[in-house]
N, C-alpha and C positions, 0 to 999 in steps of 0.2 A: 504494500500500500504506500503510495506517495503522500507524505504528510506535507501540506502546504505551510511550511514554516514561515514563508514570507508573509502570508496572511496574518499569522499570529503576531509577527513583528509589527505589521501595520496596525493591527488592533491595539497592541500595547502602546504604540506611539500615539494613536488617537486618544486612548484613555488618558495619557499624560497631558496631551494638548487640552483635553476637556478640563482636567484638574487645574491646569495653568489658567484657563479662562475663569474658572470658579474663584481662583486665588485673586485674580485681578478684580473681579466683581466684588469680592469681599473687601478688598482694599478701598475700592470706590465707595462702598457703604460707609467705611470709617471716615473717609474724607468728607462725606456729605453729612456727617454727624449722626448717622444711624448707629444703633447699638451693635457693638462687636462682641461676638460670643467666643469664648475660649481663648481670648487674647487679652493682654494687659492685666492678667491675674496671676502672674508667675513670681510674685515677690516672696512667696513662702514656699518652702520645699518640705516634703515632696508635693508635686502637682500631678494629677492623673490625666492622661491623655484621653481623648474621645474613644468610644468603643468602635473599633474598626479593625483594619487588617493587622495592626501591630499588637492589639490586645491592650489590656489595662496595665500600663507600665509607667513608672516615673523614677527619676534618678534623684537620690538624696545628695545634695551638693556637699554636705558635711562629711558623710561617711562613704559615699560611692555606692551605697546599697541600692538595689533596684527593687521597688515595691511592685509585686506582680499579683495577678489573679490566678495563681498557679495551684491553689489547693484542690487536689482531687477529692479529698475526704473532709472538706470543711463542714463541721457539724451544724453550722448556722446557714449553710447554703440552702435556699428554698428551691425545691426540685419541681419541675413541671410534670415529670413522668408519673408522679404520684396522683396527679389531677386534683389534689386537695391543698396544694400550696404548702405542704408540710416540709419543715427543715429536715435535713438528712439525719441529724442526731435523734429525731423522734420517730423514725420509721423502723418498725420491727422487720426489716428485710435488708438485703444487700442492694444498695443503689450507689453508683459512683458517677461523678461528673468530671468531664475532661474539659478544662477551660481553654479559650482561644489563646491566651497568653502563652500557655505551655506548648501548644501546637506550633505557634509562631517561632518560639525558641528552638524547637526541634526541626524546623524547616518543613513541616508537614503541609501537604497540599491536597491529600485525599483521606477519606475516611479510613481506609485500610492502614494508613500510617498512624492513625489516632488511637486505635483500639488497644495497642500494646501497653498503654498507660493504665489499663484496668485489669484487675485480676480475672482469671478464668476464661479469657476470650482468645480464641485462635481463629486463623483464616482458613477457609476451605469448606469441606462438606460436599454433599452430592450436587451434581449438575452445575458446578461453578463455571465450566466452559473455558477456564483460563483467563477470564477478564471480568466476570460479574463480581459484585460485592456479596460474598457469602461468608457467614461467620458462625462459629460454634461456641456456645457458652456452657460451661459445665458438662461438656460432652454431648450437648444437644443443640439442634438447629435453632438459630435466632432469627428474629424478624426486624427489619429496619423500618422506622417511621420518620416522617418529616413533619415537625411541629404538631405531632399527635395524629397524623394521618398516615396510613400504611402505604407501602410502595406498590400495592396491587398484587399481581401474580407473585406468590411467595417463592417461586423457584427461579424463574428467569428474571433476575433483578436488574438493577442499573449500577453504574459506577458513580459513586458520590464524591464530588469535590468538596472543598471547604469554602465555597463561594458564599460569603455573607453569613457564615456560621459563627455563632457566639460561643456555643459549647455543645458537647455531646454527652447525653445522659444514658447510662446503662443500668437497666433493671435486670438483675440476675434471677433466673428462675421463672416459673409460670406466671403469666400476667393476664390470663384470659378474663379474669373478673373485671379488669379495667378496659381491655382492648378487644375482647371478643376472640374470634378464631386466631390463635397465635401459637407459634412453635414454643415448646416448653423450656427451651434453653434460656430465653430471655428476650428483652426488648431493647433495641438501640434507637434512641430518639435524638434526631438532629434538630437543634434549636437555632433559629436564625435571629439576628439582630432585628429590633424593631426601630421604626423611624424616631428621630430625635427632634425636639423643639429647637435645638441649636444647630447652626450650620457647622458641619464637620465634613472633611473629605480626606481621602488618603489613597495610596496605591503602593504596590510592590511588584518587583520583577525578580524572578529567580531564574538563574541559568547554571547549567552544570553538565555533568557527564552524559554521554550518549545523545548529544544534541538536544537536551531537554531545556525548554524555555517555557516559563509560566508567568503570565502577567495578570494582575487583578487590580481593580479600583472600586472605590465606593464614594458616594456623596449622600449626605442626609441633612435635613434641615426643615424649616417651616415654609409654608406657602403663604399667599396673601389671604387665604381663608382662615379666620381664627380657629385654632384648635386642630387644623389639618396639617400634618407633617408627612414627609416623604423620605424614601431611601431607595437608592439604586446600587446594586452590586453586580459587577461583570467580571468574568474570568475568561481568558484564552490560554490554551496550553497545547504543546506538541512535544513529542519525543521520538527519536529514532529507535530507542530501546536497545539494550545491550545485546540482545539476541535477534536484532532486526524485527522486533515486535513493535512496530510503529503505533503511535497513539496520538490522537488529535481530539481536542474538546473545546467547545465554546458554549458559554451559558450566560444568562442574564436573569436577575431577579429584581423586580420592581415592587415596592410596598408603599402603601398609604395607611396612615392611622389618623382617625378623626375622633376627637373627644367632643361629643355633642351632648350637653346636659348630663344625664346619668348613663349615657351610652359611650362605649369605646368601640368604634368600628375599625376593623383591620381588613385590608384587602391586599392580596399579593398575587403576582403571577410569575411563575418560574418556568424558564424554557432552557432546554439543554440539547445539544447535538454532539454526539460522541462517535468517533470512529476508532476502532481497535483492530489489532491483529490477534485473533485467538490462537492459542497454542494448547490444545487439549492434551497433547502427548507430553510436553516437557521433555525430560530425558527418559527414554524408554526403560522399562524394567529388564534386567538381565540377572538371572539367578536370584530373583526375589528382591532386588534393590535397584535403584537407578544406575544405569551404566556409568562406570567411572573412568574407563580408559579412552574417553573421547574428550575433546575440548568442551568447555562449558557452553560455548556458543553453537554446538552441534544441534541441528534441528531435524526432527522426523515428521513435522507437520507440513501440510501443503503450502507451497510458497505463495500462493495467491489467496490464502485464507483471509477472510474479511468479515467484519461485523460493524453495523451501524445501528445506533439506538437513538431515537428521538423521545423527548420527554417534555410534556407541557402540563402544568398544574396551576390553575387559578384557585384561590381560596378566599372565602369571605367569612368573617367572624364578627359577632356582636356580643360584647360583655356588658350586660345591662344590670347596673347596680340599683336594684329596686329599693333596698334599704341596707342598713348595717347587718340585717338579718339574712338577706337573700340577694344573691347574684345569679342571673340567668344567662348562661352562655349558649348562644346559637352558633354552630360551626358547620360550614359547607365547603366541600372540596370536590373538584372534578379532575381526574387524572387521565391523560391519554399517553400511552406508551406504544412505541412500535420498535420492532427488531428485525433487521435483515442480517442473515448469518450464513456464511459459507465456512464451515469449520469441520475439523476432523471429529468423527464419532468417538465418544469416550466409552470404550469397550475393552474389557479384559481379553477379548479375542485377539486384539492387536498385540502381538508378542514376537519374540525372537525365536526362529526355528533354524538351527544351524547358525549361519551368519546373516540370514535374511530377516527383515521385518515384514511380517505377513499379516493378512486380514486387516489391511488399512481401508478406511472408508471416509467419505466426505459427506457431511449432512448439509443440505440446503434447506433453510428455514425462513419463514416469514410469519411473524407473530404480531398481533395487536391486542391491546388491553385497554378497556375503557371502564373507569370506576367512578361512581358517584357515591359520596359518603356524607351523610347528614347526621349531626350529633346535637341533641338538645340536652343540656346539662345544668339544671338548677343546683346551686351550691348553697346550703343552709348553714349558718353559724348561729348556735344557740347554746343555752345551758339548761340542764335538768338538775336543779339544786346547784351544787358547786362543781358539777361535772360539765366540762366544755365539749362541744361537738362541732366538727366540721363534716357535714353530711353531703356527700356527692350523690345526686340522683341523676338518672339519665335514660334517654331513649336514643337508639341509633338505628338508622336504616342505610344499608349499603347495597347498591346494585352493580354487579360486575359482569362484563361480557369479555370473553377471551376467544379470539380466532387464531388458530394455528394451522399452518400448512407446511409440511416438510416431507422431504424424500432423501434417499441415500444412494450414493454411487460407490461402486468398488474402485479401489485405487491399486495401481501396480505395486508389487513388492519393492522394498528398498534392498538392493543386492548385498550391500555391505554395511552391517550395523555399526562398524567401527569407523567408517568413512561415509556417513549418510548423505546421499543426494536424492531427494524425492524425485522420481521420474516424471511426474505429471507437470505439464507446463501450461495447460489451459483448461478452463472449465468446459470449453466447447467440445473437447474430446472425451468427455465423460458421459456415461449413461446412467441416469437416475432411475432407481427402481423403487417399488413399493410392495414388500411382502414380509414374511415373518423374519427373514434374515437381513432385511434392509429397513431400518427404523423409518417409519413414515406415519403420517396421518393427515387429515384435513377435517378438523373438528371445530364445532361451534359450541362454546360453553357459556352457560348463563347461571348466575347465582344471585339470589335475593336473601339478604341476611337482616333479620330483625332482632333487636335486643332491648331488654329492660334491665337496669342494673342500679346498684346502690353500694357505696362504700362510706363507712363512718370512721373518721379519725377521732378518737376519744381521748381527751385529757382528763383522766380520772382524778389525778392530782398533778402537782408539778413534777412528780417523779414517775408516776405510773401512766403509761400510754398503751391504749388498745387500738387495734385496727381490724375491721371486719368488712368483707365485701361479698356480694352475691350478685350473680348475673344469670339471667335466663335468655337463651338464644333460640331462635327458630331459623334453621338453614334450609332453604329450598334450592337445590342445585340440579342442573340438567346437562346432559351431553348429547349432542346431535352430530354423529359422523356424516360427512358428505361423501365419503368413499368407504367401501368395504375392503379392509386389509386382510389378505389371506393369513390365517393363523391367529388373528386377533380374537381373543375370547375374554369374557368377563370373569369375575371371581367365582362364578358358579359353573364355569366351563362352557357357557353358551356363547356362540359367535356374536361379535359386535357388528351390526349391519348398518349400511348406509341408509339414511332417511328415517331411521328409528330414533326417537328421543328417549333417552334413559334418564330417569329422575331419581332423586333421593331426597328424603325429608328427615332432618334430625333436629332434636330439641334438647341439647345438653344444658346442664346447670354447672357452672363453674363458681368457685368460691375461694376465699382466703380468710384466714384469721391469724392474728399475731399479737404478741404482747411484748412490751419493752419496759424495763424498770431501771431507773437511774439510781443504782445502788449507792454510788458515791458521786461527787461532782465530776469525777474523772472516769467512771466505769459504768457501762449500761449493758447488762446482758439482755438478750431477746430470744424469742422462740416464735416460729411461725409454721403454718401448714397451708398448702394451696393445692387446688385441683384445677386443671386446665384442659381445654379441648382444642384440637386443630383439625379443620376440615381437609380431607385429602382431595382438594379441588384446585387443580392447577394445570398448566400446559404440559407437564411431564408425567405426572403420576396417574393419568387417566388411560394409560395403555390397556388396563384391564377394567375399564369403566370407572365409575365414581365409587370409591370404597368407603367403608365405615370410618368415621373420624378417629384420629389418634387421640389418646388421653394420657394425662400425666399427673402424678401425685408427688409433691415435694414436701419433705420435712427439712427445716433449717433451724439451726441454733447458733448463736454467735455472741460475741462481746465487742462492744464499741468502747474504745479507750480514747481519752483526750487529756493530755498532760500539759502542765506549764503554760496556762493561758492559751491552749489549743495550738501551741507550737509543734507538738507531737500528737498526731492523730493516727491511731492504729485500729483497724477493723479486722476481726477474725470471724470465720464462719465454718460450721460443719454442715454438710448437706447430703441428703439421700433422695434421689429422684428416680422414680420408676415410670416407664412409659410403655404403652401397648399400641399395637396396630401401626407400627412405624413403617412408612414406605421407604424401602431400601433398594436402589437400582442394582441389578446384577446381570451378568451375561451367562446364560445357561445353554449349553449345547450350541453355542454360536448365536443364540437369539437374545437380544436385549429385552429385559423384562423388569418388572417391579415385584418384589416380594414384601410381605408384611410380617414383621417380627416384633418381639418385645425386648426392651433394653432397660438397664439400670445403671445409674452412676452414683457412686459414693465418693465423697472427698472432703477436703479441707482447703481453705484459702486464707490468706492474710494480705493486707495492703497497708503500707505505712506512708504517711505524708509528714515530713519532718522539716521544720525550720531550725536547723542546728545553731546557726548564728544569723545575724541580720544579713550577712552576705552569702551564707551557705544553705542551700535548699536541696532536699532529697526526696524522691518518691521511689517506692519499691513495692513489688507484689510477688507472691508465690502461690502456686496452686498445685495440689497433689490430688489425683482423682483416679478412680478405677471404674471404667465404663465397660460394660460387657453385655452380650446378647443373652437373654434369659430363655427365650423360646423362639421357634421358627416353625409355624404350622405348615409351611410349604415343603418342609423336609430338608432344607438346605443345611448341610453340616456346619453350623456356625455357633451353636450354643457354647457360651464361655469365651467367645472371641470378642475382639474390640470393634466398635463401630468405626466408620471411616473418619479419618482426620481428627481423632481424639487422642491427644498426648496424655501420658500418665503424669508428667510433670511440666510445669511452665514457670518461668521466673523472668521478671523485667526490672531494670534499674535505670534511673536517670537522676543525675545530680548536677547542679550548677553552682558556681562560685563567682561573686561579683567583686571587682577590685578596681583600683585606680592606678594609672600610670603617670608618674611625675605630677601627681596631684589632680589629674584629670579623671573624674569618675565616669562610670557608665560602661566599663569593660566587663565582660563575663566569659567564663570558660565552662564547658559542659562535657560530661562523659556518661556513657551508659552501656548496658549490655542486655541482650535478649537470649533466653535459653528456651528450647523446646525439645522434649524427648521424642522418641520414634513414634511415627503415626503410620496407620495401615491404609491400604487403598480401597478395601471393601470389607464386608463382614466375614469373608472367608480367610482373611489375614495371610494370604499367600505372598503378597508384595507389600513393601513398606518403604518409607523414606526415613533416613537416619536422623538421629538427634543432632543438634547443632548449638553452638554459642557464637554470637557475633558481637563485636564491639563497635560503638559509635562515638563520635566526638563533635564538639561545637566550639566556636569562638566567635565573639561578636562585640559590637560597640553600639550603644544607644544614647542618643542625645534626647533633648526634649521633644523634638518633632521628627526625627529621622533616625535610622539605624542601619547597620549592615551586619549580616551573619554569614559565617561559613560553617556548613554542616558536612561532616564526613561520615559515610556509612560503610560498615564492614571493613574496619581498619586493617584486619589481618588478611583480607581478600579470601575469606573462607568460602569454599564451595558448600552451599547449603540449599535446602528445599523447604519452601514455605508450606506446602501441602502435598498430599498424595492423591493423585487422580487414579482412575482404574487402569489406564494404559501406561502411565508414566507419572513422574513427579514434577511439580512446578519449581523452577529454578529461582532462587533468590538473587538479588543484585550483587555483583562483585564490588570491590573497592570503588567508591564513587564519591564525588564531591559536588556541592551546590552552594552558590553564593546568592544571597537574597538582599536586595536593597529595598527598604521600605520607608514610607513617610506618612505622617498623619498631621492634620491641621484642624 
């Protein structure tokens, strides 16, 4: 794929030109005597910059220390993912927040780079295709939300940048009582900045290894209409990729906020166009592990593999404060997603025989997803005697249509696995087929989801906190095949025929209950139980029709510690999650299929957020877990094996130190490490990707309105693999460096 880097450069230049224009306009306002925001108020240190691309940072002129919004475990941070506006320290569950300041310091531009700052989260899982955002939490699949709205089709996802993102919230464990149908691993909620009543603007440009260029800019401020504020965030990015896996992305997000009487209206529209080079194979397995006697840039995937994804989402919300007792939230979202995909099939049939790579295939796919989501959520604040309540009540209706059309072509063998040269040169020379050995479909799926729910956050006393939630769902789903695929049968062994509509109606009840007690000012033990459900309704798992929903039950117990005026925050948790009717892709006798098994994960995790001195900050997390298959009704020999892409151990560390040079403050140096143990390619555990440890570093300078950072990834140039797919393992980046220049006004 030819990535138009010149277009990205032009876009970045245009963004900076626009910012220059805004700067001139702002100066003219001052000359005309108009009030100037965020200027002329710098006499006291520290001063906080506007919320933008740089994050909340300021430099203390006396000490050189940098004040940041870097706390991942701040017990007083109000979380949106709870939907009750509860601070983290009062929640009887594991919730972590990753702030923008930390991501900026690490040079992160994508969601995948952000999640390592939270415990228990790994990249990968089923049907990632080599470019989708797929995550596993506590050994279980997770779901991504944007400002409380889901990404639609839970399998074929999108690639999330950090365009206009203020923070990332991670709720670990089942969350169906709040969000409805959702994977039991947890919820990743991306939270965007809202418009400001003061004029601010900023931009950054990052350039580095493998032809990578990323530029972004934002502007926010008031309009001429009283109470109406705006914000615009734009990003352009391109990269050649170290394995010639080119990537190109452009997106824009426009938001308006209008405070009118007792109402606060928010409108936003987000649009993204992404082009990627999928690499489902990575490095092919040889003798149960990724082949090691080839260069790291060796490729077994089709040279003209291509993926394009478009994403448009307008949202409209109204927070109506009826009284101090009641706030009514009306929330509406429409999501349109499309995917064009020519990529290699992810099948364990693709393997090495002798020195040849055989049974290679190319899937041609065209998907679209349209989702309307309406949420009505009255929130009641009241007391019964001395007991305080924040009671969330809600009704949700979601209508989703998915259209998927795909076929598969056989590819020639690669003659020499040790010197791979894929023989195919053009898609025009391929014959696409549709049968039991060539993954295909032409399906129309429709889902209507109705929900009633309530969650009560109860302040029994200043020390004792209770939380209980209940949700009743009604799921009406249907599948209408437009073609009959030979060999395609449902879970009852009956053929799935064209023109027939197959329906399923489910009415699960999900719930959660938890208690937290502040035993001392610095220690709060908690315990919680939750039940969740996930509908097996998506563009991948309907090969055998629409199956019974997946269910999960989690027990969690932990202790939250906060020492020395919250300079040291330590969260610990033990968890036991069992799930049943889990859709797991497999290739049996050369045929790609989906089997449904039961799984369990038991484990422990800890995350530390420490301000050791005013200059020295550290975050660290560690997870130990045992995930295994407990049953498989289809008779696959997998009981006791590990699910796909679930490591037994994970650990992450990041630390920064601020200092002055010759009396000039604002310098900082950072270092970190990421560890993940071995992961398996599917539930049969025949192939796996090895454990790894990589080291990263950073150095930078920040003044009041600008800064520059150098981030170095994989200092030792370690060959490692971020996830195990069925045919091969995804290769992590080698030694690479990126320089970021950013400014905020």
